C-alpha positions as CSV (number, residue, x, y, z in Angstrom):
1,M,42.8,-12.8,-41.1
2,E,44.6,-10.8,-38.4
3,G,44.1,-13.7,-36.0
4,S,45.6,-16.1,-38.5
5,I,48.6,-13.8,-39.1
6,G,49.1,-13.4,-35.3
7,G,49.1,-17.2,-35.0
8,F,51.7,-17.4,-37.7
9,H,53.9,-14.9,-35.8
10,L,53.6,-17.0,-32.6
11,W,54.6,-20.1,-34.6
12,G,57.6,-18.2,-36.0
13,R,58.7,-17.0,-32.6
14,F,58.4,-20.5,-31.2
15,L,60.3,-22.0,-34.1
16,H,63.0,-19.3,-33.7
17,Y,63.3,-20.1,-29.9
18,R,63.5,-23.8,-30.5
19,W,66.2,-23.3,-33.1
20,T,68.3,-20.9,-31.0
21,A,67.9,-23.2,-28.0
22,G,69.6,-26.0,-30.1
23,H,66.6,-28.2,-30.7
24,R,67.1,-28.6,-34.5
25,N,65.1,-31.8,-34.8
26,G,62.0,-30.2,-33.1
27,V,62.2,-27.2,-35.4
28,V,62.2,-29.5,-38.5
29,F,59.2,-31.4,-37.1
30,F,57.1,-28.2,-36.4
31,S,58.1,-26.8,-39.8
32,I,56.6,-29.8,-41.5
33,L,53.4,-29.4,-39.5
34,L,53.1,-25.8,-40.6
35,I,53.6,-26.6,-44.2
36,S,51.0,-29.4,-44.0
37,R,48.6,-26.8,-42.5
38,L,49.2,-24.6,-45.5
39,F,48.7,-27.2,-48.2
40,M,46.7,-30.0,-46.8
41,T,43.9,-28.2,-45.0
42,P,40.7,-27.3,-46.8
43,P,41.1,-24.2,-48.9
44,K,39.2,-21.8,-46.7
45,K,42.0,-19.2,-46.7
46,T,42.1,-16.3,-49.0
47,A,45.0,-16.0,-51.5
48,R,46.4,-13.2,-49.4
49,E,46.6,-15.3,-46.3
50,A,48.3,-18.1,-48.1
51,I,50.8,-15.8,-49.6
52,L,51.6,-14.3,-46.2
53,L,52.1,-17.7,-44.7
54,L,54.3,-18.8,-47.5
55,L,56.4,-15.6,-47.1
56,L,56.7,-16.3,-43.4
57,L,57.9,-19.8,-44.0
58,L,60.4,-18.6,-46.6
59,S,61.7,-16.0,-44.2
60,F,62.1,-18.5,-41.4
61,C,63.8,-21.1,-43.6
62,S,66.3,-18.5,-44.8
63,R,66.9,-17.5,-41.3
64,A,67.4,-21.1,-40.2
65,V,69.9,-21.7,-43.0
66,A,71.8,-18.6,-42.0
67,M,71.9,-19.8,-38.4
68,A,73.1,-23.2,-39.5
69,D,75.9,-21.5,-41.4
70,E,76.8,-19.5,-38.3
71,D,77.0,-22.8,-36.3
72,V,79.3,-24.3,-38.9
73,R,81.4,-21.1,-38.9
74,G,81.4,-21.2,-35.0
75,A,82.6,-24.7,-34.9
76,A,85.3,-23.9,-37.4
77,A,86.2,-20.8,-35.4
78,A,86.5,-22.9,-32.2
79,T,88.8,-25.3,-34.0
80,D,90.9,-22.3,-35.2
81,V,91.0,-21.0,-31.6
82,L,92.4,-24.3,-30.3
83,A,94.9,-24.5,-33.1
84,K,96.1,-21.0,-32.4
85,F,96.4,-21.9,-28.7
86,R,98.5,-24.9,-29.6
87,S,100.6,-22.7,-31.8
88,L,101.2,-20.1,-29.0
89,V,102.1,-23.0,-26.6
90,E,104.7,-24.3,-29.1
91,A,106.2,-20.8,-29.6
92,A,106.3,-20.1,-25.9
93,D,107.9,-23.5,-25.2
94,R,110.7,-22.8,-27.7
95,K,111.5,-19.5,-26.0
96,F,111.3,-21.2,-22.6
97,A,113.8,-23.9,-23.7
98,R,116.3,-21.2,-24.7
99,V,116.2,-19.7,-21.2
100,R,116.4,-23.1,-19.6
101,D,119.4,-24.1,-21.6
102,L,121.4,-21.0,-20.6
103,P,124.1,-21.6,-17.9
104,P,122.5,-21.4,-14.4
105,C,124.7,-18.4,-13.4
106,A,124.1,-16.5,-16.7
107,R,123.1,-12.9,-16.1
108,G,124.3,-11.0,-19.1
109,P,122.5,-9.3,-22.0
110,L,121.9,-12.6,-23.8
111,H,120.0,-14.0,-20.8
112,L,118.0,-10.8,-20.4
113,L,117.0,-10.9,-24.0
114,H,115.9,-14.5,-24.0
115,C,114.1,-14.0,-20.6
116,R,112.1,-11.0,-21.9
117,K,111.1,-12.9,-25.0
118,A,109.9,-15.9,-22.9
119,F,108.0,-13.7,-20.5
120,K,106.3,-11.9,-23.4
121,A,105.4,-15.1,-25.2
122,Y,103.8,-16.6,-22.1
123,T,102.0,-13.3,-21.4
124,I,100.4,-13.4,-24.8
125,L,99.5,-17.1,-24.3
126,W,98.0,-16.6,-20.9
127,E,95.9,-13.6,-22.0
128,F,94.7,-15.5,-25.0
129,Q,93.5,-18.5,-23.0
130,Q,91.7,-16.2,-20.5
131,L,90.0,-14.4,-23.3
132,K,89.0,-17.5,-25.3
133,R,88.5,-19.9,-22.4
134,P,84.9,-20.9,-23.3
135,E,85.8,-21.6,-26.9
136,L,88.9,-23.5,-25.9
137,V,87.0,-25.7,-23.4
138,A,84.2,-26.3,-26.0
139,S,86.7,-27.4,-28.5
140,G,88.4,-29.9,-26.2
141,L,91.0,-28.1,-24.2
142,R,91.8,-30.1,-21.0
143,R,92.4,-28.5,-17.6
144,W,95.9,-30.0,-17.2
145,E,97.0,-28.1,-20.3
146,I,96.2,-24.8,-18.6
147,G,98.0,-26.1,-15.5
148,D,101.1,-27.1,-17.6
149,V,101.3,-23.5,-19.0
150,A,101.0,-22.1,-15.5
151,S,103.7,-24.5,-14.3
152,R,106.1,-23.2,-17.1
153,I,105.4,-19.6,-16.0
154,G,106.2,-20.6,-12.4
155,Q,109.5,-22.1,-13.6
156,L,110.4,-18.9,-15.5
157,Y,109.8,-16.9,-12.3
158,Y,111.8,-19.3,-10.2
159,G,114.7,-19.3,-12.7
160,Q,114.8,-15.5,-12.5
161,Y,114.9,-15.7,-8.7
162,Q,117.9,-18.1,-8.9
163,R,119.8,-15.6,-11.2
164,T,118.8,-12.3,-9.5
165,S,117.9,-13.3,-5.9
166,E,114.9,-10.9,-6.2
167,V,112.2,-12.4,-4.0
168,R,109.4,-10.9,-6.1
169,F,110.2,-13.6,-8.7
170,L,110.0,-16.2,-6.0
171,L,106.6,-14.8,-5.1
172,G,105.5,-14.9,-8.7
173,A,106.4,-18.6,-8.9
174,Y,104.5,-19.3,-5.7
175,V,101.3,-17.5,-7.0
176,F,101.2,-19.7,-10.1
177,Y,102.1,-22.9,-8.4
178,E,99.5,-22.3,-5.6
179,A,96.8,-21.7,-8.3
180,I,97.6,-25.0,-9.9
181,V,97.0,-26.9,-6.7
182,S,94.0,-24.9,-5.5
183,R,92.2,-25.2,-8.8
184,G,93.1,-28.9,-9.3
185,Y,94.4,-28.6,-12.8
186,F,96.0,-32.0,-12.7
187,E,93.4,-33.8,-10.6
188,A,90.9,-34.5,-13.4
189,A,93.6,-36.2,-15.5
190,R,94.6,-38.3,-12.5
191,A,91.0,-39.5,-12.0
192,S,90.6,-40.6,-15.6
193,A,90.0,-44.2,-16.6
194,A,93.2,-44.2,-18.7
195,P,95.9,-42.3,-16.7
196,D,98.8,-40.8,-18.7
197,L,102.3,-41.7,-17.5
198,R,103.9,-38.7,-19.2
199,L,101.4,-36.4,-17.5
200,R,102.0,-38.1,-14.1
201,Y,105.7,-37.3,-14.4
202,K,104.8,-33.7,-15.1
203,E,102.7,-33.6,-11.9
204,L,105.5,-35.2,-9.8
205,R,108.0,-32.6,-11.1
206,F,105.6,-29.8,-10.4
207,H,105.0,-30.8,-6.8
208,A,108.7,-31.1,-6.1
209,R,109.3,-27.6,-7.6
210,F,106.4,-26.1,-5.6
211,L,107.8,-27.6,-2.4
212,I,111.1,-25.9,-2.9
213,V,109.5,-22.5,-3.6
214,A,107.3,-22.8,-0.5
215,L,110.4,-23.8,1.6
216,L,112.3,-20.8,0.4
217,L,109.4,-18.5,1.3
218,N,109.2,-20.1,4.8
219,R,105.6,-21.3,4.2
220,T,106.0,-24.1,6.8
221,D,102.4,-25.3,6.7
222,V,102.2,-25.4,3.0
223,V,105.5,-27.3,2.9
224,R,104.1,-30.0,5.2
225,Q,100.9,-30.3,3.1
226,L,102.9,-30.5,-0.1
227,A,105.1,-33.2,1.4
228,D,102.1,-35.3,2.3
229,Q,100.5,-34.8,-1.1
230,F,103.8,-35.7,-2.8
231,R,104.0,-38.9,-0.7
232,A,100.4,-39.8,-1.6
233,L,101.0,-39.1,-5.3
234,V,104.0,-41.4,-5.4
235,E,102.0,-44.2,-3.8
236,D,99.2,-43.6,-6.2
237,S,101.6,-43.7,-9.1
238,K,102.9,-47.1,-8.0
239,T,99.4,-48.4,-8.0
240,A,98.2,-46.8,-11.2
241,F,101.4,-47.7,-13.2
242,Q,102.4,-51.0,-11.8
243,M,104.7,-51.8,-14.7
244,T,106.7,-48.6,-14.1
245,N,109.6,-48.3,-11.6
246,F,109.2,-45.1,-9.5
247,K,112.5,-45.7,-7.6
248,E,113.8,-42.2,-8.3
249,W,110.6,-40.6,-7.1
250,K,110.6,-42.7,-4.0
251,Q,114.2,-41.5,-3.4
252,V,113.0,-37.9,-3.8
253,N,110.3,-38.6,-1.3
254,Q,112.9,-39.9,1.2
255,E,115.0,-36.8,0.6
256,I,112.1,-34.5,1.4
257,S,111.3,-36.4,4.6
258,R,115.0,-36.3,5.7
259,F,115.4,-32.6,4.8
260,L,112.3,-31.5,6.7
261,K,113.2,-33.6,9.7
262,A,116.6,-32.0,9.9
263,D,115.3,-28.5,9.3
264,A,112.7,-28.9,12.0
265,S,115.0,-30.5,14.5
266,A,115.8,-27.1,16.1
267,K,113.5,-24.8,17.8
268,V,112.4,-22.1,15.3
269,S,111.9,-18.7,16.9
270,R,113.2,-16.3,14.3
271,P,113.8,-16.3,10.5
272,L,117.2,-17.1,9.0
273,R,117.0,-14.0,6.9
274,Y,118.3,-10.6,8.1
275,S,115.5,-8.9,10.0
276,V,115.9,-5.2,10.6
277,L,113.7,-5.6,13.7
278,L,115.5,-8.6,15.2
279,D,119.1,-8.3,13.9
280,G,119.4,-4.6,13.9
281,H,120.7,-3.4,17.3
282,P,119.5,0.2,18.2
283,T,122.4,0.7,20.6
284,S,124.9,0.3,17.8
285,F,123.0,2.2,15.1
286,P,124.8,5.6,15.9
287,Y,128.2,3.9,15.8
288,I,127.4,2.2,12.4
289,A,126.1,5.4,11.0
290,R,129.2,7.4,12.0
291,Y,131.6,4.6,11.1
292,H,134.1,5.5,8.5
293,S,136.9,3.6,6.8
294,T,139.3,4.5,4.0
295,R,137.3,2.1,1.9
296,M,133.7,0.7,2.2
297,L,132.7,-2.5,0.5
298,R,129.2,-4.0,0.2
299,L,128.3,-7.6,-0.5
300,Q,127.2,-7.8,-4.1
301,D,127.5,-11.5,-5.0
302,A,127.8,-14.8,-3.1
303,L,128.7,-18.2,-4.4
304,L,127.5,-21.1,-2.4
305,T,128.4,-24.8,-2.9
306,S,128.8,-27.9,-0.8
307,Y,129.8,-31.5,-1.4
308,H,129.6,-34.2,1.3
309,R,128.8,-37.9,0.8
310,N,125.2,-38.6,1.8
311,E,124.5,-35.0,2.7
312,I,121.0,-33.8,3.4
313,K,119.5,-32.2,0.3
314,L,116.3,-31.5,-1.5
315,A,116.8,-31.8,-5.2
316,E,119.9,-29.7,-5.8
317,L,119.6,-27.6,-2.6
318,T,121.6,-29.0,0.3
319,L,120.7,-28.1,3.9
320,D,123.9,-26.1,4.4
321,T,123.5,-24.0,1.2
322,Y,119.8,-23.5,2.0
323,R,120.7,-22.0,5.4
324,M,123.4,-19.8,3.9
325,L,121.1,-18.7,1.1
326,Q,118.5,-17.6,3.6
327,C,121.0,-16.0,5.8
328,L,122.0,-13.6,2.9
329,E,118.6,-12.2,2.3
330,W,116.4,-9.5,3.8
331,E,113.4,-10.4,5.8
332,P,110.6,-7.9,4.8
333,S,109.4,-5.8,7.7
334,G,105.9,-5.2,6.2
335,S,103.4,-7.3,4.3
336,S,105.5,-7.7,1.1
337,Y,105.4,-11.5,1.3
338,Q,101.6,-11.5,1.8
339,L,99.8,-12.9,-1.3
340,P,96.5,-11.3,-2.5
341,A,93.4,-12.9,-1.2
342,K,91.4,-15.1,-3.6
343,E,87.7,-15.0,-4.0
344,A,85.8,-18.2,-3.6
345,C,84.7,-19.6,-6.9
346,E,82.7,-22.6,-8.1
347,N,84.3,-25.6,-9.8
348,G,87.7,-24.0,-9.8
349,A,86.7,-21.1,-12.0
350,S,89.2,-18.4,-12.2
351,S,87.4,-15.4,-10.8
352,D,90.2,-13.9,-8.7
353,Q,92.6,-11.2,-9.7
354,S,95.8,-12.8,-8.5
355,G,98.8,-13.2,-10.6
356,A,97.8,-16.7,-11.8
357,S,94.6,-15.4,-13.4
358,G,95.6,-11.8,-14.1
359,L,98.2,-10.4,-16.4
360,I,101.8,-11.5,-16.1
361,D,104.2,-8.8,-14.9
362,I,107.1,-9.0,-17.4
363,N,108.6,-5.7,-16.2
364,L,111.8,-7.0,-14.7
365,A,112.5,-3.6,-13.1
366,A,109.2,-3.4,-11.2
367,D,109.7,-3.2,-7.4
368,M,107.3,-5.5,-5.6
369,M,109.5,-5.7,-2.5
370,D,109.6,-3.6,0.6
371,P,110.7,-0.2,-0.7
372,D,112.7,0.5,2.5
373,L,115.0,-2.5,2.0
374,P,118.0,-2.6,-0.4
375,P,118.2,-5.4,-2.9
376,N,119.4,-8.8,-1.9
377,P,122.9,-9.8,-2.8
378,R,122.9,-12.0,-5.9
379,K,123.6,-15.7,-5.0
380,A,124.7,-18.6,-7.2
381,V,124.0,-22.0,-5.6
382,I,126.1,-24.6,-7.4
383,Y,125.3,-28.2,-6.7
384,R,128.2,-30.6,-6.6
385,P,130.3,-28.8,-9.2
386,S,133.5,-30.1,-10.7
387,V,136.6,-28.1,-9.8
388,S,136.9,-26.6,-13.3
389,H,133.2,-25.6,-13.3
390,L,133.5,-24.0,-9.9
391,I,136.6,-22.0,-10.9
392,A,134.9,-20.9,-14.1
393,V,131.9,-19.6,-12.2
394,I,134.1,-17.7,-9.7
395,A,136.0,-16.2,-12.6
396,T,132.8,-15.0,-14.3
397,T,131.4,-13.5,-11.1
398,C,134.7,-11.7,-10.4
399,E,134.6,-10.2,-13.8
400,E,131.1,-8.7,-13.0
401,L,132.1,-7.4,-9.6
402,S,131.9,-3.7,-9.2
403,P,134.8,-1.7,-7.7
404,D,133.0,-1.0,-4.4
405,S,131.8,-4.6,-3.9
406,I,133.0,-7.9,-2.4
407,L,132.4,-11.5,-3.3
408,L,131.5,-14.1,-0.7
409,I,132.5,-17.7,-1.5
410,Y,131.1,-20.4,0.8
411,I,132.5,-23.9,0.3
412,A,131.4,-26.8,2.5
413,A,133.3,-30.0,1.7
414,S,135.5,-32.7,3.2
415,G,139.3,-32.8,3.0
416,K,139.2,-36.6,2.9
417,M,138.4,-38.7,-0.1
418,D,135.4,-41.0,0.0
419,S,136.7,-44.3,1.3
420,N,135.1,-46.2,-1.5
421,V,136.9,-44.1,-4.1
422,A,140.1,-44.4,-2.2
423,I,139.9,-48.2,-2.3
424,Q,139.3,-48.2,-6.0
425,K,142.3,-45.9,-6.5
426,D,144.5,-48.3,-4.4
427,I,143.3,-51.3,-6.5
428,R,144.6,-49.6,-9.6
429,G,148.0,-49.2,-7.9
430,K,147.6,-45.4,-7.2
431,S,148.2,-44.1,-3.7
432,S,145.1,-42.1,-2.6
433,N,147.2,-40.1,0.0
434,S,150.2,-39.3,-2.1
435,K,151.1,-35.6,-2.1
436,A,152.7,-36.0,-5.5
437,N,149.5,-37.2,-7.0
438,H,147.3,-34.6,-5.4
439,A,148.9,-31.3,-5.7
440,P,150.6,-29.2,-8.4
441,Q,154.4,-29.2,-8.1
442,A,154.4,-25.4,-7.8
443,F,152.3,-25.6,-4.7
444,W,154.7,-27.9,-2.8
445,K,157.8,-25.9,-3.9
446,R,156.5,-22.9,-2.0
447,D,157.3,-22.2,1.6
448,S,156.8,-25.6,3.3
449,S,156.3,-23.9,6.6
450,H,153.1,-22.4,5.3
451,S,151.8,-25.2,3.1
452,Q,152.2,-28.2,5.4
453,P,150.7,-28.3,8.9
454,T,153.0,-29.3,11.7
455,A,152.3,-32.4,13.8
456,D,150.7,-30.2,16.4
457,D,148.6,-28.4,13.8
458,K,147.0,-31.5,12.2
459,P,143.3,-31.1,12.3
460,N,142.6,-34.8,12.6
461,S,145.4,-37.2,13.3
462,S,143.2,-40.2,12.8
463,A,142.9,-39.5,9.1
464,S,145.4,-38.4,6.5
465,L,144.3,-35.1,5.0
466,G,145.8,-33.5,1.9
467,Q,146.0,-29.8,1.3
468,Y,142.8,-29.6,-0.6
469,L,139.0,-30.0,-0.5
470,W,137.5,-33.1,-2.1
471,L,134.6,-32.2,-4.5
472,G,133.5,-35.6,-5.7
473,S,134.5,-38.6,-7.8
474,Q,134.3,-37.0,-11.3
475,G,137.1,-37.6,-13.7
476,S,140.6,-38.4,-12.5
477,E,141.7,-38.2,-9.0
478,G,143.4,-34.9,-9.1
479,S,140.6,-33.2,-10.9
480,N,138.4,-33.6,-7.9
481,N,140.7,-31.6,-5.5
482,L,140.3,-27.9,-4.9
483,Y,143.6,-26.5,-3.7
484,P,144.1,-23.2,-1.9
485,E,146.2,-22.0,-4.9
486,D,143.2,-22.5,-7.1
487,L,141.5,-19.5,-5.4
488,I,144.6,-17.2,-5.1
489,P,144.2,-15.8,-8.7
490,F,140.8,-14.4,-7.7
491,T,142.3,-12.4,-4.8
492,R,142.8,-9.6,-7.3
493,K,139.2,-8.8,-6.2
494,P,138.0,-8.5,-2.6
495,L,137.0,-11.9,-1.3
496,F,135.2,-13.1,1.8
497,L,136.0,-16.8,2.0
498,V,134.0,-19.2,4.3
499,I,135.5,-22.6,4.3
500,D,133.5,-25.2,6.3
501,S,135.6,-28.4,6.3
502,D,137.5,-30.8,8.4
503,N,140.5,-29.5,6.4
504,S,139.8,-25.8,6.4
505,R,143.2,-25.0,7.9
506,A,144.9,-25.9,4.6
507,F,143.4,-22.7,3.2
508,K,145.3,-20.5,5.7
509,T,148.0,-20.5,3.1
510,I,145.9,-18.0,1.1
511,H,146.6,-15.3,3.8
512,G,149.7,-13.4,2.7
513,A,149.7,-14.9,-0.8
514,E,147.0,-12.7,-2.3
515,R,147.5,-11.1,-5.7
516,G,146.1,-7.7,-5.0
517,E,143.4,-7.6,-2.4
518,A,143.8,-9.1,1.1
519,A,141.1,-11.8,1.5
520,A,138.9,-12.2,4.6
521,L,139.1,-15.8,5.7
522,V,136.7,-17.5,8.0
523,L,137.7,-21.2,8.7
524,S,135.7,-23.8,10.5
525,H,136.7,-26.2,13.3
526,S,137.9,-29.6,12.1
527,K,135.0,-31.7,13.5
528,P,131.7,-31.1,15.2
529,L,131.6,-31.0,19.0
530,S,128.9,-31.9,21.5
531,V,128.6,-32.8,25.2
532,S,126.4,-35.8,24.6
533,V,125.7,-36.5,20.9
534,S,127.8,-38.6,18.5
535,D,129.4,-37.1,15.4
536,T,126.9,-39.0,13.2
537,D,124.0,-37.5,15.0
538,L,125.5,-34.0,14.7
539,T,126.1,-34.3,10.9
540,S,122.5,-35.5,10.4
541,S,121.4,-31.9,11.1
542,G,123.9,-30.3,8.7
543,S,127.3,-28.7,9.4
544,Q,127.7,-27.4,12.9
545,F,129.8,-24.4,11.8
546,T,127.3,-23.3,9.2
547,F,124.5,-23.8,11.8
548,F,126.3,-21.4,14.2
549,L,126.7,-18.8,11.4
550,T,123.1,-18.9,10.4
551,S,121.2,-19.8,13.7
552,P,123.5,-19.3,16.7
553,L,121.1,-20.1,19.5
554,Q,119.8,-23.2,17.9
555,A,123.4,-24.4,17.3
556,F,124.2,-23.7,20.9
557,C,121.3,-25.7,22.1
558,Q,122.3,-28.6,19.9
559,L,125.8,-28.4,21.2
560,V,124.8,-28.7,24.9
561,G,122.0,-31.2,24.1
562,C,118.9,-29.2,24.9
563,S,117.4,-28.7,21.5
564,S,113.9,-29.9,22.3
565,G,113.3,-29.5,26.0
566,V,113.7,-25.8,26.5
567,D,110.8,-23.8,27.9
568,N,109.5,-21.0,25.5
569,E,110.1,-18.3,28.1
570,V,113.7,-19.5,28.8
571,Y,114.4,-19.7,25.1
572,S,113.1,-16.1,24.6
573,N,115.4,-14.9,27.4
574,A,118.3,-16.7,25.8
575,E,117.6,-14.9,22.5
576,I,117.8,-11.6,24.4
577,V,121.1,-12.6,25.9
578,I,122.6,-13.4,22.5
579,S,121.1,-10.2,20.9
580,S,122.6,-8.1,23.7
581,A,126.0,-9.7,23.3
582,L,126.1,-9.2,19.6
583,A,125.0,-5.5,20.0
584,E,127.8,-5.0,22.5
585,W,130.4,-6.6,20.3
586,E,129.1,-4.6,17.3
587,V,129.9,-1.4,19.2
588,E,133.3,-2.7,20.2
589,L,134.1,-3.5,16.6
590,C,133.1,0.0,15.5
591,T,135.2,1.7,18.1
592,S,138.2,-0.5,18.0
593,K,141.5,1.2,17.0
594,S,143.2,-2.1,16.1
595,L,140.7,-3.6,13.7
596,H,142.4,-4.7,10.5
597,Q,141.4,-2.9,7.3
598,V,140.1,-6.1,5.8
599,W,137.4,-6.3,8.4
600,A,137.0,-2.5,8.7
601,Q,136.1,-2.1,5.0
602,I,133.1,-4.6,5.2
603,L,131.9,-3.6,8.7
604,T,129.0,-1.4,7.3
605,D,127.6,-4.3,5.3
606,P,124.9,-5.9,7.5
607,F,125.2,-9.4,6.2
608,L,129.0,-9.6,6.6
609,R,128.9,-7.8,9.9
610,R,126.4,-10.4,11.3
611,L,128.6,-13.3,10.0
612,I,131.6,-11.8,11.8
613,L,129.7,-11.4,15.1
614,R,128.3,-14.9,14.9
615,F,131.8,-16.3,14.2
616,I,133.1,-14.6,17.4
617,F,130.2,-16.2,19.3
618,C,130.9,-19.7,17.7
619,R,134.6,-19.6,18.4
620,T,134.1,-18.5,22.0
621,V,131.5,-21.1,22.8
622,L,133.6,-24.0,21.3
623,S,136.7,-22.8,23.1
624,L,134.9,-22.8,26.5
625,L,133.3,-26.2,26.0
626,C,134.6,-28.7,28.5
627,S,136.3,-31.4,26.3
628,S,139.7,-33.1,25.9
629,E,143.0,-31.2,26.3
630,D,143.6,-30.9,22.6
631,S,140.2,-29.2,22.0
632,T,142.1,-26.1,20.8
633,V,142.9,-27.7,17.5
634,H,139.1,-27.7,16.8
635,L,138.7,-24.0,17.1
636,P,137.5,-21.9,14.2
637,E,139.9,-19.3,12.9
638,C,139.8,-16.1,11.0
639,L,142.5,-14.3,9.0
640,P,143.5,-11.6,9.4
641,S,143.1,-11.8,13.2
642,L,140.4,-9.8,15.0
643,P,141.5,-7.6,17.9
644,E,142.6,-9.4,21.1
645,S,139.5,-8.1,22.9
646,F,137.5,-10.6,20.8
647,S,139.6,-13.7,21.6
648,P,137.9,-16.6,23.4
649,D,140.0,-15.7,26.5
650,S,138.6,-12.2,26.7
651,V,136.2,-11.1,29.4
652,V,134.2,-9.2,26.7
653,T,133.4,-12.5,25.0
654,Q,133.1,-14.8,28.0
655,I,130.6,-12.9,30.1
656,P,127.7,-13.2,27.6
657,I,128.4,-16.9,27.2
658,Y,128.3,-17.3,31.0
659,H,124.9,-15.6,31.1
660,L,123.6,-17.8,28.3
661,A,124.8,-21.0,29.9
662,E,123.3,-19.9,33.2
663,K,119.9,-19.2,31.5
664,L,119.9,-22.7,30.0
665,S,121.3,-24.4,33.1
666,V,124.4,-25.8,31.4
667,L,127.2,-24.0,33.2
668,N,128.8,-27.3,34.1
669,H,129.7,-27.9,30.4
670,F,132.0,-24.8,30.1
671,R,135.3,-23.6,31.5
672,F,135.3,-19.9,32.2
673,L,138.0,-17.6,33.6
674,D,138.2,-18.1,37.4
675,F,137.0,-14.6,38.2
676,I,134.2,-14.4,35.7
677,G,131.6,-16.1,37.9
678,D,132.7,-14.2,41.0
679,S,132.5,-10.8,39.2
680,I,129.0,-11.6,37.9
681,Q,127.8,-12.8,41.3
682,S,129.1,-9.6,43.0
683,R,127.0,-7.4,40.7
């Protein structure tokens, strides 16, 4: 009997294993065999054995029924998990939409409230999908849905960077975007037999966003890879969806290629950002530390905008605003921009502890940057704004400006209307160059000696320029024109104005007409100059003046036509010459007794000080360039004037340019003071 009972136990264990292993049909078959053994074999068993076998069968059957109920409940639970996931996605998307619909420059309490709610919602969603990933996958969750959630989180981070200029948010966006690519969240859907057009648009938008984030973080290799992937994705889309026109995406692909070609046209040797190691000059540190003015201002906000016909851009980021944006940020000295290493994992499984698979940091005050660096100035990049929108943003920013701060306004635009628009205006019987149509009456009733340039002061005699900048073809003719008087009301607050235009001289009228604070004006030359390149070739690499302000040596090489053929050692020596010159001028500025208070009060701000020094370099180089006799009309200007020792005719400014031209073997392109060369040779 003991042997029989032991056999029954073995049968029970086997049946239990087969059931738990998922072989339901086999369990039913073996149960039938066991029952037949009980009732159909000769009655050689005792009543006790039969009862024990029957009890064992009843116990097993009850257990099987319970396990079947558990399976049913498990399937229902998996369905409930997926339903809850969908519900969390919908709730998070609603909060995301509220943040997205806020004005791009919104930074008030309402924005902070919506942003915190959105980050919290996506934190809950991301933790839930991590905790319930097996159940979600078993119930039909697709990989691209996880990628879509990660893409939204990356957008939230990038939006925060746009509003705050804190690079930690840019890094957060990069971590999530990089995880989407490395784990192939969209690839499975792309390879399916029935590709989804809506999903393909999602993937295209994601790649474009990731490329911009990688560009802003100077991930050059990643940018190149993403550009190639985007190009291949557009081509695949045209093949997979032959009935759909991907003209807009082909245009985006062309913009990417054009932007990267222009950005890579110059020799890259140092970052555009302010580097303490490269841009800080040890010889001038003591003078900066001891420098004292009656008032000290720091750069708190910057407003950057540009409008040129056919300008180089990537989405809503033009090449000129990109360079200025980078120029007004700190370059970390340590490893702050290094992303955490990821562990190798099979089949794209999320086994690393990076931000894309770990918890989302919603603490907006957390400091992930180099603790030794101050925060970046906040920057608002406005793409092709209307004049009214631009004025509204300036007004809002001025309201938020603290008493010890200054606002930088950078505007790059033409003073000439687009010829196509001008023709359309003329067809309607309106004169496109009429002063009466372009300017407010009050502006022309002011002192005409200040508002109208003289014949000798016209920036470009070949084209009729009004006293404005042209910001596009929106609305009526006059609504597209930004006049100097439009900016005068904002001079109640300290302003640092950079006007990069062929008509920048029109804005000289702001000087002396301020409403409370004297503005610092930095005005570009009227057209690009070069010893060998045409104007068209120069503009294909962005504005020359902005290039000088953000990358002086590269701009100098472009000016003299040696952008690509310079030996690395020669280029490094040229960098040293420029660095030494800027350090010397920095000391001169700090010790000058005739420096105007407008410049003195911003001299301790590293970003603005660097712009001033580079402006001096740009003006001196362009004034010494061998060109036509009227080349002086093309010189950049600044108001109020800097001390005479920094004029283009000064020995202090000419000697470094002589050394630089000598290093690059381009002395023949410049006109120096007669005794400069002799004095240098005699040393």
